[in-house]
GUBATOR-187721 format. One line per 4 residues: number of its first residue (from 0); their letters; for each residue x, y, z of C-alpha. Coordinates in Angstrom, 3 decimals, always signed. Example, Ala and Ser with C-alpha at 12.3 -4.5 7.8 and 13.67 -1.06 7.14 Angstrom:
// residues 2
0	as	+12.300 -4.500 +7.800; +13.670 -1.060 +7.140
// end
This chain:
// residues 332
0	xxxx	-79.595 -96.527 +16.536; -80.869 -99.033 +14.175; -77.769 -101.422 +12.773; -78.232 -103.842 +10.065
4	xxxx	-75.844 -106.989 +10.296; -75.604 -109.121 +7.402; -74.091 -112.587 +7.637; -75.991 -112.820 +10.844
8	xxxx	-75.742 -116.704 +11.133; -72.003 -116.598 +10.191; -69.223 -116.997 +12.381; -68.193 -113.258 +12.787
12	xxxx	-71.920 -111.925 +12.400; -72.896 -114.023 +15.482; -70.130 -112.717 +17.681; -70.434 -109.394 +16.731
16	xxxx	-74.371 -109.139 +17.188; -73.920 -110.932 +20.717; -71.781 -108.169 +21.549; -73.877 -105.254 +19.901
20	xxxx	-76.926 -106.744 +22.061; -75.127 -105.354 +24.998; -75.401 -101.829 +23.634; -78.830 -99.463 +23.451
24	xxxx	-79.568 -100.312 +19.718; -81.871 -102.207 +17.464; -80.258 -104.778 +15.274; -81.935 -106.411 +12.429
28	xxxx	-79.687 -109.661 +11.183; -80.148 -111.182 +7.753; -78.664 -114.674 +6.346; -79.477 -117.068 +3.536
32	xxxx	-78.262 -119.568 +5.818; -76.821 -121.651 +2.892; -75.210 -125.354 +3.060; -71.667 -124.153 +2.219
36	xxxx	-71.055 -125.817 +5.855; -73.333 -127.428 +8.621; -76.679 -125.709 +8.613; -77.144 -126.831 +12.117
40	xxxx	-74.497 -124.634 +13.389; -76.032 -121.451 +11.556; -79.211 -122.064 +13.279; -77.911 -122.938 +16.455
44	xxxx	-76.091 -119.500 +16.298; -79.239 -117.380 +15.346; -81.178 -119.420 +18.270; -78.500 -118.228 +20.834
48	xxxx	-79.178 -114.431 +19.309; -82.783 -114.971 +19.815; -82.667 -116.381 +23.246; -80.546 -113.614 +24.422
52	xxxx	-82.579 -110.519 +23.012; -86.018 -109.336 +22.934; -88.243 -108.117 +20.061; -87.042 -104.422 +20.762
56	xxxx	-83.299 -105.087 +20.359; -83.281 -108.079 +17.722; -84.945 -109.209 +14.623; -83.922 -112.164 +12.376
60	xxxx	-84.686 -112.417 +8.622; -83.812 -115.012 +6.163; -82.714 -113.293 +3.123; -80.533 -113.363 +0.289
64	xxxx	-78.499 -110.422 -0.374; -78.612 -111.279 -4.095; -82.359 -110.665 -3.988; -82.522 -107.049 -5.247
68	xxxx	-86.349 -106.648 -4.432; -86.165 -108.214 -1.137; -83.145 -105.781 +0.159; -84.807 -102.674 -1.246
72	xxxx	-87.971 -103.352 +0.873; -85.452 -104.221 +3.825; -83.808 -100.837 +3.714; -87.079 -99.031 +2.855
76	xxxx	-88.660 -100.446 +5.744; -86.180 -100.010 +8.770; -84.106 -96.893 +7.978; -80.879 -98.448 +9.155
80	xxxx	-78.265 -95.716 +10.761; -75.271 -98.129 +10.348; -74.968 -101.085 +8.062; -72.360 -103.752 +8.684
84	xxxx	-71.818 -106.107 +5.696; -70.319 -109.476 +6.774; -72.237 -111.704 +4.449; -70.565 -113.169 +1.702
88	xxxx	-69.555 -116.457 +0.180; -66.459 -117.221 +1.985; -63.563 -119.618 +1.412; -60.676 -119.198 -0.755
92	xxxx	-60.382 -122.836 -1.973; -64.214 -123.062 -2.832; -63.674 -120.016 -4.918; -61.596 -122.067 -7.398
96	xxxx	-64.774 -124.948 -7.325; -67.518 -122.895 -7.369; -67.037 -119.133 -8.927; -70.457 -118.466 -9.477
100	xxxx	-71.474 -118.543 -5.662; -68.802 -115.741 -5.368; -70.223 -113.324 -7.982; -73.786 -113.763 -6.711
104	xxxx	-73.007 -112.884 -2.960; -69.932 -110.927 -3.193; -70.584 -108.893 -5.847; -74.363 -108.697 -6.515
108	xxxx	-75.166 -108.955 -3.137; -72.752 -106.225 -2.100; -73.829 -103.646 -4.962; -77.578 -104.260 -3.350
112	xxxx	-76.143 -103.530 +0.087; -74.499 -100.227 -1.469; -77.846 -99.383 -3.294; -79.750 -99.578 +0.015
116	xxxx	-77.259 -97.574 +1.779; -77.504 -94.566 -1.071; -81.365 -94.654 -0.973; -82.000 -94.698 +2.568
120	xxxx	-78.882 -92.032 +3.545; -76.891 -94.578 +5.812; -74.464 -92.744 +7.933; -71.774 -95.400 +8.063
124	xxxx	-71.183 -98.710 +6.100; -68.655 -101.101 +7.325; -68.040 -103.973 +5.299; -65.696 -107.235 +5.357
128	xxxx	-63.109 -107.448 +3.055; -59.969 -109.765 +3.634; -56.342 -109.938 +4.179; -56.474 -112.348 +0.860
132	xxxx	-56.368 -109.078 -1.039; -52.513 -109.019 -0.411; -52.163 -112.042 -2.554; -48.365 -112.968 -2.443
136	xxxx	-46.866 -109.684 -1.654; -43.571 -109.707 -0.855; -43.111 -106.850 +1.935; -44.256 -107.585 +5.263
140	xxxx	-46.082 -106.762 +7.010; -49.053 -105.913 +5.190; -50.154 -102.290 +5.274; -53.440 -100.994 +3.486
144	xxxx	-50.932 -98.433 +1.606; -49.704 -101.676 -0.239; -50.631 -102.307 -3.665; -53.165 -104.994 -3.993
148	xxxx	-53.439 -105.697 -7.388; -52.537 -109.139 -7.935; -55.106 -111.548 -6.449; -54.476 -115.414 -6.639
152	xxxx	-58.103 -116.377 -5.790; -61.494 -115.413 -7.038; -62.577 -114.899 -3.477; -59.563 -112.119 -3.177
156	xxxx	-60.809 -110.634 -6.455; -64.397 -110.088 -5.182; -63.111 -108.615 -1.899; -60.700 -106.172 -3.718
160	xxxx	-63.663 -105.342 -6.106; -65.959 -104.737 -2.740; -63.488 -102.053 -2.085; -63.274 -100.489 -5.239
164	xxxx	-67.194 -100.334 -5.424; -67.283 -98.876 -1.847; -64.985 -96.065 -2.816; -67.159 -95.442 -6.001
168	xxxx	-70.147 -94.910 -3.877; -68.220 -92.952 -1.285; -67.180 -90.599 -3.833; -70.263 -90.247 -5.742
172	xxxx	-73.002 -90.414 -3.047; -70.603 -89.152 +0.059; -71.710 -92.594 +1.710; -69.264 -93.101 +4.605
176	xxxx	-67.307 -96.632 +4.119; -65.100 -98.552 +6.014; -63.541 -101.579 +4.672; -62.104 -104.451 +7.273
180	xxxx	-59.348 -106.692 +6.263; -59.904 -109.470 +8.705; -56.963 -111.603 +9.103; -57.373 -115.441 +9.689
184	xxxx	-60.393 -115.432 +12.541; -60.976 -118.099 +14.634; -62.698 -118.913 +17.994; -65.655 -120.806 +19.281
188	xxxx	-68.559 -121.385 +17.124; -66.371 -121.160 +14.386; -66.478 -122.206 +10.689; -65.979 -125.975 +9.889
192	xxxx	-64.266 -125.436 +6.725; -61.170 -123.832 +8.485; -58.292 -125.576 +9.429; -58.398 -125.367 +13.095
196	xxxx	-62.015 -126.782 +13.133; -61.153 -129.577 +11.238; -57.877 -130.353 +12.724; -59.371 -130.344 +16.154
200	xxxx	-62.106 -132.823 +14.917; -59.284 -135.072 +13.371; -56.921 -135.278 +16.332; -59.582 -135.683 +18.744
204	xxxx	-60.803 -138.946 +16.703; -57.343 -139.983 +15.660; -57.814 -139.395 +12.127; -54.866 -138.161 +10.004
208	xxxx	-54.585 -134.315 +9.089; -53.435 -132.770 +6.093; -50.497 -130.486 +6.505; -49.696 -128.207 +3.549
212	xxxx	-46.025 -126.762 +2.837; -44.511 -128.903 +5.864; -46.377 -126.577 +8.234; -43.981 -123.624 +7.084
216	xxxx	-46.634 -121.328 +6.230; -47.563 -118.549 +8.524; -50.915 -117.024 +9.429; -51.850 -113.864 +11.466
220	xxxx	-54.347 -115.705 +13.551; -56.801 -113.259 +15.008; -59.047 -114.500 +18.158; -62.819 -113.618 +17.400
224	xxxx	-63.214 -111.410 +20.542; -60.421 -109.173 +19.190; -62.026 -108.804 +15.814; -65.374 -108.047 +17.452
228	xxxx	-63.724 -105.444 +19.578; -62.136 -103.772 +16.511; -65.312 -103.666 +14.554; -67.253 -102.007 +17.491
232	xxxx	-64.642 -99.381 +17.793; -65.029 -98.580 +14.298; -68.872 -98.221 +14.385; -68.278 -94.459 +15.412
236	xxxx	-65.341 -93.644 +13.529; -67.190 -92.327 +10.415; -64.417 -91.761 +7.846; -63.931 -87.905 +6.788
240	xxxx	-63.158 -87.110 +3.272; -59.996 -88.263 +2.211; -57.509 -86.287 +0.193; -54.964 -88.199 -1.784
244	xxxx	-51.404 -87.221 -3.509; -52.361 -89.806 -6.265; -56.239 -88.528 -7.190; -58.242 -85.574 -6.903
248	xxxx	-61.355 -87.919 -6.125; -62.365 -87.199 -2.214; -64.288 -89.576 -0.351; -65.318 -90.476 +3.067
252	xxxx	-63.565 -93.721 +2.555; -61.082 -95.761 +4.815; -59.724 -99.266 +5.039; -58.259 -101.199 +7.863
256	xxxx	-56.292 -104.260 +8.509; -57.760 -105.932 +11.672; -55.205 -108.984 +12.714; -53.241 -109.717 +15.622
260	xxxx	-49.939 -108.325 +14.215; -47.938 -111.801 +15.074; -47.798 -114.346 +12.550; -47.728 -117.814 +13.778
264	xxxx	-46.650 -120.660 +11.719; -48.792 -123.702 +11.032; -46.369 -125.880 +13.120; -46.962 -123.783 +16.215
268	xxxx	-50.728 -123.710 +15.458; -50.765 -127.680 +15.514; -49.026 -127.648 +18.459; -51.675 -125.473 +20.143
272	xxxx	-54.372 -127.678 +19.114; -52.598 -130.660 +20.350; -51.757 -129.605 +23.515; -55.571 -128.587 +23.921
276	xxxx	-56.708 -131.781 +22.741; -54.313 -133.792 +24.918; -53.310 -135.679 +21.736; -50.625 -135.924 +19.060
280	xxxx	-51.296 -135.214 +15.409; -51.081 -137.799 +12.751; -49.840 -135.543 +9.744; -50.456 -136.208 +6.026
284	xxxx	-47.644 -133.764 +4.392; -48.467 -132.012 +1.259; -47.499 -129.380 -0.992; -49.119 -125.871 -0.877
288	xxxx	-52.488 -125.658 -2.309; -53.744 -123.095 -5.347; -54.934 -120.129 -4.046; -52.737 -120.674 -0.555
292	xxxx	-50.397 -118.208 +0.151; -47.030 -118.485 +2.602; -47.860 -115.732 +4.950; -49.955 -113.154 +6.530
296	xxxx	-48.885 -110.251 +8.874; -51.212 -107.428 +9.396; -49.755 -103.917 +10.093; -52.575 -102.452 +12.644
300	xxxx	-50.647 -99.240 +13.478; -53.522 -97.408 +11.789; -56.031 -99.083 +13.542; -54.164 -98.693 +16.961
304	xxxx	-53.801 -94.844 +16.503; -57.425 -94.298 +15.253; -59.393 -96.374 +17.980; -56.748 -97.881 +20.320
308	xxxx	-57.130 -101.122 +18.962; -54.933 -103.758 +20.818; -55.479 -107.442 +20.227; -54.859 -109.389 +23.438
312	xxxx	-55.639 -113.182 +22.979; -52.546 -115.557 +22.072; -52.626 -118.326 +19.740; -52.256 -120.824 +22.837
316	xxxx	-55.129 -119.241 +24.731; -57.451 -118.845 +21.938; -57.048 -122.327 +20.545; -57.482 -123.838 +24.364
320	xxxx	-61.254 -121.782 +24.310; -62.052 -123.167 +20.887; -61.150 -126.953 +21.845; -63.204 -125.982 +24.974
324	xxxx	-65.949 -125.243 +23.135; -65.629 -127.869 +20.529; -65.624 -130.430 +23.206; -68.878 -129.182 +24.765
328	xxxx	-70.849 -128.398 +21.565; -70.039 -131.670 +19.983; -70.156 -133.743 +23.214; -66.762 -134.920 +22.756
// end
């Protein structure tokens, strides 16, 4: 089986490929390795993947999703069976500061992926969506049956747009597509722009941390190993054409939440980091930021029913694993 993973130097892409290398498949990983966060960390991820693979199992190509010609050539050359699109411009807050980056990567880039899948007759496209599509929805937990028509960040709007684009290609060209709404992923080799990363760094160095909304926000923190397990279980779960009471459009299209199904307050989250670091945090209390939501909470019943997904890592255990990695990686 030939598998394309976009965003190979990213947090989830790295861990997914590392796990896929245990399977009987050939993986092509692509990434533009932009400088949104530490390029050295991205390069180290790729270095680990190369060291743990052979030319028969893995190839990395530095490539931008928005490069239409290069993407077309890639699909023509490798004839992928499965595509897992994890490449995107990440970050809710950054989308407010730099909106054009999100259009290039998340919209133009995803269109190039869809076109590649269409031209190459890919058997299954799995792609990263986000819990941010739920915005400030009142109903909890968030279900894939809920309306997601009210994004509060451009990042969320691009992810919702990806779902609509995927449905269109599923309907028009019979491409099986599966959208993955990830819920606050964390763990070793994670993203430095995420709160758990910056909190750990500042607590260990004695710096003050910014705590928004008095630490009362809740997030469905999901450990990276659980996320990867969910993705791998879905690779062979090709969606059948879906009928709906709302529309006569029929498409092999599915969306799942991949979360922990257990929201954790920011206050408990900070306590877990303090415990793992062996130090108390110095806090700077601030109001909620634009684009932030008060709670994320994943309804994962459908994923559990369809592929037996069951997250297994608690926030305390997951944070302990992250802090252990952080200390070793940064020689703290």
